[in-house]
C-alpha atoms as a printed R data frame, in Angstrom:
    type eleno elety resid chain resno       x       y       z
1   ATOM     1    CA   MET     A     1 -11.034  -8.530  12.908
2   ATOM     2    CA   PHE     A     2  -7.425  -8.942  14.083
3   ATOM     3    CA   ILE     A     3  -5.402 -11.670  12.248
4   ATOM     4    CA   SER     A     4  -3.765 -14.069  14.382
5   ATOM     5    CA   LEU     A     5  -0.628 -16.011  13.437
6   ATOM     6    CA   PRO     A     6   1.832 -18.023  15.556
7   ATOM     7    CA   SER     A     7   3.877 -15.433  17.539
8   ATOM     8    CA   PHE     A     8   2.134 -12.634  15.653
9   ATOM     9    CA   GLY     A     9  -0.669 -10.221  16.379
10  ATOM    10    CA   PHE     A    10  -1.745  -7.295  18.462
11  ATOM    11    CA   GLU     A    11  -2.387  -9.615  21.599
12  ATOM    12    CA   GLY     A    12   0.956 -11.304  21.520
13  ATOM    13    CA   ASN     A    13   2.952 -12.723  24.378
14  ATOM    14    CA   ASP     A    14   5.430  -9.923  24.813
15  ATOM    15    CA   LYS     A    15   3.282  -7.102  26.411
16  ATOM    16    CA   SER     A    16   5.824  -5.571  28.523
17  ATOM    17    CA   ASN     A    17   7.152  -3.084  25.847
18  ATOM    18    CA   LYS     A    18   4.042  -2.690  23.660
19  ATOM    19    CA   LYS     A    19   4.513   1.228  23.960
20  ATOM    20    CA   GLU     A    20   8.207   1.009  23.000
21  ATOM    21    CA   LYS     A    21   7.252  -0.813  19.741
22  ATOM    22    CA   PRO     A    22   5.642   1.231  17.036
23  ATOM    23    CA   LEU     A    23   2.416  -0.052  15.635
24  ATOM    24    CA   VAL     A    24   1.617  -0.749  11.886
25  ATOM    25    CA   VAL     A    25  -2.016  -1.251  10.899
26  ATOM    26    CA   PHE     A    26  -2.785  -2.873   7.718
27  ATOM    27    CA   VAL     A    27  -6.265  -2.371   6.206
28  ATOM    28    CA   THR     A    28  -7.127  -4.762   3.448
29  ATOM    29    CA   GLY     A    29  -9.850  -5.498   1.015
30  ATOM    30    CA   ASP     A    30  -9.190  -5.401  -2.547
31  ATOM    31    CA   HIS     A    31 -11.209  -7.991  -4.784
32  ATOM    32    CA   GLU     A    32  -8.368  -9.031  -6.638
33  ATOM    33    CA   TYR     A    33  -4.879  -9.121  -5.610
34  ATOM    34    CA   SER     A    34  -5.028 -10.995  -2.465
35  ATOM    35    CA   GLY     A    35  -3.626  -8.205  -0.321
36  ATOM    36    CA   GLU     A    36  -5.291  -9.886   2.741
37  ATOM    37    CA   ASN     A    37  -3.231 -12.821   2.324
38  ATOM    38    CA   THR     A    38   0.216 -11.081   1.145
39  ATOM    39    CA   LEU     A    39   0.256  -8.595   3.924
40  ATOM    40    CA   PRO     A    40  -0.094 -10.811   6.935
41  ATOM    41    CA   ILE     A    41   3.092 -12.369   6.004
42  ATOM    42    CA   VAL     A    42   4.797  -9.031   5.750
43  ATOM    43    CA   ALA     A    43   3.260  -8.234   9.073
44  ATOM    44    CA   GLN     A    44   4.669 -11.301  10.653
45  ATOM    45    CA   GLU     A    45   8.148 -10.604   9.449
46  ATOM    46    CA   LEU     A    46   7.744  -7.067  11.097
47  ATOM    47    CA   GLU     A    47   7.204  -8.583  14.648
48  ATOM    48    CA   LYS     A    48   9.596 -11.665  13.961
49  ATOM    49    CA   ALA     A    49  12.363  -9.491  12.726
50  ATOM    50    CA   TYR     A    50  12.135  -5.977  12.964
51  ATOM    51    CA   ASN     A    51  10.663  -5.279  16.595
52  ATOM    52    CA   ILE     A    52   7.553  -3.527  15.029
53  ATOM    53    CA   ARG     A    53   4.009  -4.658  16.083
54  ATOM    54    CA   ALA     A    54   1.440  -5.224  13.512
55  ATOM    55    CA   VAL     A    55  -2.175  -5.716  12.943
56  ATOM    56    CA   VAL     A    56  -3.975  -6.812   9.895
57  ATOM    57    CA   LEU     A    57  -7.637  -5.874   9.243
58  ATOM    58    CA   LYS     A    58  -9.780  -7.635   6.647
59  ATOM    59    CA   SER     A    59 -12.900  -6.811   4.787
60  ATOM    60    CA   SER     A    60 -15.685  -9.108   6.133
61  ATOM    61    CA   PRO     A    61 -16.883 -11.801   5.410
62  ATOM    62    CA   ASN     A    62 -14.462 -12.122   2.765
63  ATOM    63    CA   GLN     A    63 -12.307  -9.602   0.202
64  ATOM    64    CA   ASN     A    64 -15.409  -8.975  -1.979
65  ATOM    65    CA   SER     A    65 -17.198  -7.664   0.811
66  ATOM    66    CA   GLU     A    66 -17.115  -3.694   0.077
67  ATOM    67    CA   LYS     A    67 -19.060  -2.442   3.180
68  ATOM    68    CA   ASN     A    68 -17.404  -3.728   6.263
69  ATOM    69    CA   ILE     A    69 -13.850  -4.010   7.449
70  ATOM    70    CA   PRO     A    70 -14.000  -4.621  11.358
71  ATOM    71    CA   GLY     A    71 -11.556  -3.650  13.782
72  ATOM    72    CA   LEU     A    72 -10.700  -0.059  12.472
73  ATOM    73    CA   GLU     A    73 -10.830   1.311  16.097
74  ATOM    74    CA   ILE     A    74  -7.345   0.014  16.338
75  ATOM    75    CA   LEU     A    75  -6.441   2.836  14.056
76  ATOM    76    CA   LYS     A    76  -6.471   5.255  17.161
77  ATOM    77    CA   GLU     A    77  -3.285   3.519  18.118
78  ATOM    78    CA   ALA     A    78  -1.659   3.092  15.084
79  ATOM    79    CA   ASP     A    79   1.786   4.847  14.034
80  ATOM    80    CA   LEU     A    80   1.423   3.901  10.533
81  ATOM    81    CA   ALA     A    81  -1.726   3.142   8.545
82  ATOM    82    CA   VAL     A    82  -1.019   0.996   5.314
83  ATOM    83    CA   PHE     A    83  -3.893   0.600   2.871
84  ATOM    84    CA   TYR     A    84  -4.455  -2.015   0.269
85  ATOM    85    CA   LEU     A    85  -8.157  -1.200  -0.837
86  ATOM    86    CA   ARG     A    86 -10.323  -1.314  -3.962
87  ATOM    87    CA   TRP     A    87 -13.741   0.125  -4.520
88  ATOM    88    CA   ARG     A    88 -14.895  -0.003  -1.007
89  ATOM    89    CA   GLN     A    89 -18.178   1.511   0.086
90  ATOM    90    CA   LEU     A    90 -17.741   1.700   3.883
91  ATOM    91    CA   PRO     A    91 -20.362   2.858   6.306
92  ATOM    92    CA   ALA     A    92 -19.962   6.331   7.695
93  ATOM    93    CA   ASP     A    93 -18.723   5.235  11.252
94  ATOM    94    CA   GLN     A    94 -15.701   3.186   9.567
95  ATOM    95    CA   LEU     A    95 -14.909   5.903   7.118
96  ATOM    96    CA   ALA     A    96 -14.863   8.369  10.316
97  ATOM    97    CA   MET     A    97 -12.234   6.169  11.892
98  ATOM    98    CA   ILE     A    98 -10.027   6.369   8.951
99  ATOM    99    CA   GLU     A    99 -10.793  10.150   8.550
100 ATOM   100    CA   ASP     A   100  -9.706  10.673  12.286
101 ATOM   101    CA   TYR     A   101  -6.365   8.733  11.695
102 ATOM   102    CA   LEU     A   102  -5.710  10.869   8.520
103 ATOM   103    CA   LYS     A   103  -6.527  14.256  10.623
104 ATOM   104    CA   THR     A   104  -3.715  13.139  12.983
105 ATOM   105    CA   GLY     A   105  -1.112  13.719  10.335
106 ATOM   106    CA   LYS     A   106   0.561  10.407  10.831
107 ATOM   107    CA   PRO     A   107   2.190   8.419   8.075
108 ATOM   108    CA   VAL     A   108   0.079   6.876   5.543
109 ATOM   109    CA   MET     A   109   1.122   4.052   2.889
110 ATOM   110    CA   GLY     A   110  -0.650   2.376  -0.040
111 ATOM   111    CA   PHE     A   111  -0.645  -0.243  -2.647
112 ATOM   112    CA   ARG     A   112  -1.931  -0.528  -6.042
113 ATOM   113    CA   THR     A   113  -5.548  -0.397  -6.173
114 ATOM   114    CA   SER     A   114  -5.572   2.131  -3.280
115 ATOM   115    CA   THR     A   115  -5.638   4.798  -5.805
116 ATOM   116    CA   HIS     A   116  -9.371   3.831  -6.281
117 ATOM   117    CA   ALA     A   117  -9.633   2.490  -2.814
118 ATOM   118    CA   PHE     A   118 -13.540   3.741  -2.765
119 ATOM   119    CA   ASN     A   119 -16.490   3.667  -5.203
120 ATOM   120    CA   PHE     A   120 -19.430   5.595  -3.932
121 ATOM   121    CA   PRO     A   121 -22.053   6.237  -6.520
122 ATOM   122    CA   LYS     A   122 -22.544   9.830  -7.845
123 ATOM   123    CA   GLY     A   123 -24.337  12.007  -5.388
124 ATOM   124    CA   HIS     A   124 -23.675   9.915  -2.646
125 ATOM   125    CA   THR     A   125 -23.120  11.629   0.911
126 ATOM   126    CA   ASP     A   126 -19.624   9.962   0.857
127 ATOM   127    CA   GLU     A   127 -18.827  10.288  -2.829
128 ATOM   128    CA   ARG     A   128 -15.689  12.478  -1.769
129 ATOM   129    CA   TRP     A   129 -13.935   9.496  -0.469
130 ATOM   130    CA   ASN     A   130 -13.585   8.359  -3.995
131 ATOM   131    CA   ALA     A   131 -10.718  10.778  -4.333
132 ATOM   132    CA   PHE     A   132  -8.722   9.015  -1.408
133 ATOM   133    CA   GLY     A   133  -5.911   8.192  -3.827
134 ATOM   134    CA   GLU     A   134  -5.339  11.935  -4.127
135 ATOM   135    CA   PHE     A   135  -5.987  13.349  -0.659
136 ATOM   136    CA   ALA     A   136  -4.071  10.450   1.194
137 ATOM   137    CA   LEU     A   137  -1.583   8.901  -0.948
138 ATOM   138    CA   ASN     A   138  -0.850  11.964  -3.887
139 ATOM   139    CA   ALA     A   139  -2.251   9.560  -6.518
140 ATOM   140    CA   PRO     A   140  -4.926   9.873  -9.010
141 ATOM   141    CA   PRO     A   141  -8.395  10.603  -7.491
142 ATOM   142    CA   GLY     A   142  -9.928   7.314  -8.662
143 ATOM   143    CA   TRP     A   143  -9.991   5.174 -11.617
144 ATOM   144    CA   GLY     A   144 -10.246   6.521 -15.064
145 ATOM   145    CA   GLY     A   145 -11.943   9.935 -15.300
146 ATOM   146    CA   ALA     A   146 -10.495  13.162 -16.626
147 ATOM   147    CA   HIS     A   147  -6.944  12.082 -15.416
148 ATOM   148    CA   LYS     A   148  -7.225   8.788 -17.662
149 ATOM   149    CA   HIS     A   149  -5.987   6.642 -14.749
150 ATOM   150    CA   THR     A   150  -5.621   3.267 -16.401
151 ATOM   151    CA   HIS     A   151  -3.190   0.329 -17.166
152 ATOM   152    CA   TYR     A   152  -1.516  -1.343 -20.131
153 ATOM   153    CA   GLY     A   153  -3.425  -4.779 -20.068
154 ATOM   154    CA   HIS     A   154  -3.497  -7.893 -17.870
155 ATOM   155    CA   GLU     A   155  -1.009  -9.568 -20.027
156 ATOM   156    CA   SER     A   156   1.769  -7.221 -19.735
157 ATOM   157    CA   SER     A   157   4.258  -6.644 -16.839
158 ATOM   158    CA   THR     A   158   6.682  -3.951 -15.761
159 ATOM   159    CA   ASP     A   159  10.413  -3.275 -15.707
160 ATOM   160    CA   VAL     A   160  11.279  -1.144 -12.630
161 ATOM   161    CA   TYR     A   161  14.331   1.335 -12.650
162 ATOM   162    CA   LEU     A   162  15.491   3.981 -10.163
163 ATOM   163    CA   ALA     A   163  14.228   7.626 -10.963
164 ATOM   164    CA   PRO     A   164  17.108   9.720 -11.810
165 ATOM   165    CA   GLY     A   165  18.924  11.084  -8.693
166 ATOM   166    CA   GLN     A   166  17.012   8.842  -6.183
167 ATOM   167    CA   ALA     A   167  19.913   6.173  -5.767
168 ATOM   168    CA   LYS     A   168  20.678   7.284  -2.196
169 ATOM   169    CA   HIS     A   169  17.189   7.770  -0.877
170 ATOM   170    CA   PRO     A   170  17.006   5.428   2.258
171 ATOM   171    CA   VAL     A   171  13.650   3.727   0.899
172 ATOM   172    CA   LEU     A   172  15.791   2.191  -1.609
173 ATOM   173    CA   THR     A   173  18.592   0.926   0.352
174 ATOM   174    CA   GLY     A   174  19.342  -2.435  -1.107
175 ATOM   175    CA   VAL     A   175  16.816  -2.451  -3.771
176 ATOM   176    CA   ASN     A   176  18.266  -3.238  -7.207
177 ATOM   177    CA   PRO     A   177  18.592  -0.382  -9.601
178 ATOM   178    CA   SER     A   178  16.445  -2.376 -12.032
179 ATOM   179    CA   PHE     A   179  14.158  -5.393 -11.389
180 ATOM   180    CA   HIS     A   180  10.900  -6.886 -13.009
181 ATOM   181    CA   VAL     A   181   7.533  -7.291 -11.535
182 ATOM   182    CA   ARG     A   182   4.205  -9.164 -12.756
183 ATOM   183    CA   SER     A   183   2.128  -5.910 -12.039
184 ATOM   184    CA   TRP     A   184   0.853  -4.332 -15.350
185 ATOM   185    CA   LEU     A   185   1.902  -0.683 -15.231
186 ATOM   186    CA   TYR     A   186  -0.673   1.942 -14.056
187 ATOM   187    CA   HIS     A   187  -0.870   5.132 -15.720
188 ATOM   188    CA   VAL     A   188  -0.816   8.109 -13.481
189 ATOM   189    CA   LEU     A   189   0.995  10.759 -15.642
190 ATOM   190    CA   PRO     A   190   0.771  13.535 -16.345
191 ATOM   191    CA   ASN     A   191  -0.781  15.023 -13.332
192 ATOM   192    CA   TYR     A   192   0.305  12.637 -10.998
193 ATOM   193    CA   PRO     A   193   1.968  11.937  -8.245
194 ATOM   194    CA   LYS     A   194   1.011  15.509  -6.911
195 ATOM   195    CA   GLU     A   195   3.834  17.979  -6.867
196 ATOM   196    CA   SER     A   196   4.589  17.338  -3.176
197 ATOM   197    CA   SER     A   197   5.736  13.828  -4.042
198 ATOM   198    CA   GLN     A   198   9.209  12.540  -4.703
199 ATOM   199    CA   VAL     A   199   9.227   9.840  -7.539
200 ATOM   200    CA   LEU     A   200  11.567   6.831  -6.384
201 ATOM   201    CA   LEU     A   201  10.882   4.349  -8.973
202 ATOM   202    CA   MET     A   202   9.948   4.391 -12.671
203 ATOM   203    CA   GLY     A   203   8.160   1.547 -14.722
204 ATOM   204    CA   LYS     A   204   8.284   0.720 -18.184
205 ATOM   205    CA   ALA     A   205   5.425  -1.616 -19.404
206 ATOM   206    CA   VAL     A   206   6.637  -4.873 -20.975
207 ATOM   207    CA   ASP     A   207   4.441  -6.180 -23.851
208 ATOM   208    CA   PRO     A   208   1.762  -3.480 -23.347
209 ATOM   209    CA   ASN     A   209  -1.581  -3.755 -25.081
210 ATOM   210    CA   ARG     A   210  -1.117  -0.327 -26.725
211 ATOM   211    CA   ALA     A   211   1.522   2.525 -26.997
212 ATOM   212    CA   ALA     A   212   2.680   3.037 -23.459
213 ATOM   213    CA   VAL     A   213   4.832   5.721 -21.622
214 ATOM   214    CA   ASP     A   214   7.128   5.098 -18.508
215 ATOM   215    CA   ASN     A   215   5.260   6.213 -15.648
216 ATOM   216    CA   PRO     A   216   6.043   6.661 -11.884
217 ATOM   217    CA   ILE     A   217   5.571   3.518 -10.067
218 ATOM   218    CA   ALA     A   218   6.716   4.390  -6.339
219 ATOM   219    CA   TRP     A   219   6.812   7.790  -4.609
220 ATOM   220    CA   THR     A   220   7.153   9.499  -1.208
221 ATOM   221    CA   GLY     A   221   5.870  12.794  -0.275
222 ATOM   222    CA   THR     A   222   3.521  14.677   1.754
223 ATOM   223    CA   ASN     A   223  -0.028  14.736   1.666
224 ATOM   224    CA   GLY     A   224  -2.977  17.093   2.008
225 ATOM   225    CA   TYR     A   225  -2.853  16.429   5.988
226 ATOM   226    CA   GLY     A   226   0.740  17.045   6.205
227 ATOM   227    CA   ALA     A   227   1.591  13.507   6.522
228 ATOM   228    CA   ARG     A   228   4.462  11.534   5.307
229 ATOM   229    CA   ILE     A   229   3.399   8.995   2.569
230 ATOM   230    CA   PHE     A   230   4.567   6.206   0.368
231 ATOM   231    CA   MET     A   231   2.710   5.117  -2.386
232 ATOM   232    CA   THR     A   232   3.329   2.164  -4.826
233 ATOM   233    CA   THR     A   233   1.169   0.927  -7.767
234 ATOM   234    CA   MET     A   234   2.866  -2.198  -7.518
235 ATOM   235    CA   GLY     A   235   1.216  -5.123  -5.611
236 ATOM   236    CA   HIS     A   236   0.432  -8.198  -7.527
237 ATOM   237    CA   PRO     A   237   0.793 -11.096  -5.517
238 ATOM   238    CA   GLU     A   238   3.828 -12.272  -7.695
239 ATOM   239    CA   ASP     A   239   5.494  -8.796  -7.118
240 ATOM   240    CA   PHE     A   240   6.017  -9.769  -3.233
241 ATOM   241    CA   ARG     A   241   8.091 -12.868  -4.298
242 ATOM   242    CA   VAL     A   242  10.712 -10.305  -5.784
243 ATOM   243    CA   GLU     A   243  13.513  -9.677  -3.094
244 ATOM   244    CA   SER     A   244  13.866  -5.930  -4.323
245 ATOM   245    CA   PHE     A   245  10.124  -5.206  -3.842
246 ATOM   246    CA   GLN     A   246  10.306  -6.828  -0.301
247 ATOM   247    CA   ARG     A   247  13.200  -4.625   0.573
248 ATOM   248    CA   LEU     A   248  11.131  -1.655  -0.913
249 ATOM   249    CA   VAL     A   249   8.272  -2.503   1.328
250 ATOM   250    CA   ILE     A   250  10.235  -3.008   4.583
251 ATOM   251    CA   ASN     A   251  12.317  -0.003   4.050
252 ATOM   252    CA   ALA     A   252   9.203   2.308   3.415
253 ATOM   253    CA   ILE     A   253   7.816   1.045   6.663
254 ATOM   254    CA   HIS     A   254  10.670   1.904   8.607
255 ATOM   255    CA   TRP     A   255  11.203   5.269   6.875
256 ATOM   256    CA   GLU     A   256   7.532   6.180   7.493
257 ATOM   257    CA   LEU     A   257   7.833   5.573  11.000
258 ATOM   258    CA   GLY     A   258  10.898   7.679  11.247
259 ATOM   259    CA   LEU     A   259  13.072   4.530  11.961
260 ATOM   260    CA   LYS     A   260  16.460   4.090  10.597
261 ATOM   261    CA   VAL     A   261  16.131   1.893   7.522
262 ATOM   262    CA   PRO     A   262  17.867  -1.749   8.219
263 ATOM   263    CA   LYS     A   263  21.242  -1.645   6.218
264 ATOM   264    CA   LYS     A   264  21.148  -5.632   7.100
265 ATOM   265    CA   TRP     A   265  18.696  -7.382   5.314
266 ATOM   266    CA   LYS     A   266  17.059 -10.044   7.236
267 ATOM   267    CA   GLY     A   267  16.320 -12.287   4.464
268 ATOM   268    CA   VAL     A   268  13.636 -13.160   1.626
269 ATOM   269    CA   MET     A   269  10.082 -13.849   3.082
270 ATOM   270    CA   ASP     A   270   8.281 -16.846   1.500
271 ATOM   271    CA   ILE     A   271   5.246 -15.137   0.038
272 ATOM   272    CA   GLN     A   272   3.732 -17.778  -2.366
273 ATOM   273    CA   VAL     A   273   0.149 -16.242  -2.858
274 ATOM   274    CA   PRO     A   274  -1.183 -16.903  -6.264
275 ATOM   275    CA   TYR     A   275  -3.062 -14.115  -8.199
276 ATOM   276    CA   ARG     A   276  -6.782 -14.509  -7.616
277 ATOM   277    CA   GLY     A   277  -8.119 -12.212 -10.320
278 ATOM   278    CA   MET     A   278 -11.821 -11.065  -9.933
279 ATOM   279    CA   VAL     A   279 -13.344 -13.973  -8.443
280 ATOM   280    CA   LYS     A   280 -16.805 -13.524  -6.921
């Protein structure tokens, strides 16, 4: 399912230089955070302002549909795959398309619930995909479990600050050294992100529901397939209204593609997507 917006989409009007423009494929389906609504706005901005092609794939028929994301064949042409998933149970043929992409060693990017992108029952043939967060994004291998991957309550939010020594990292170009987001802080320590990662941003829980410790909230690195990765546990729809978060995302996409991070900001995107919550 390709998302068609004005002057946006894989089958746009400018077909003469497709091969010269990198292709970013966004794969969405997260129940809660409306990634299928926020990321198309980012995708449109990539095409309009940054000379990057973009395709957005959605769970079908809606975000709660855990077993179908049409259009994954386009990953064969992708230069970067961006995942915003939560507890999917995709069929084997669709998982194979994702695995084929991962095996190319091309870059991978993930948002928030992609730490627990899949949720196959114990003993299922594809149960190993429950650890997608770990093998694709250097994040905890699913929710809870031995690593106690959890958060500090839906009523809390997060103060974000630069990790020590990271101020000059290109992904942080133009990102304020401290800013606030609505996302409640995910707990990933002490074992994640994996050792092959470089933490860029830390988060401090504001009004947590229990004693909290600061945790990594955005990192880069190399995954088990040898691919460059960028992962952030931010991604609440209100985060996308924050200019520093927008810059972080645009910068990370450029960095993952091996492009120069734009020194000149093209302006704030108007992303007014409400938080949906767990609505069936």
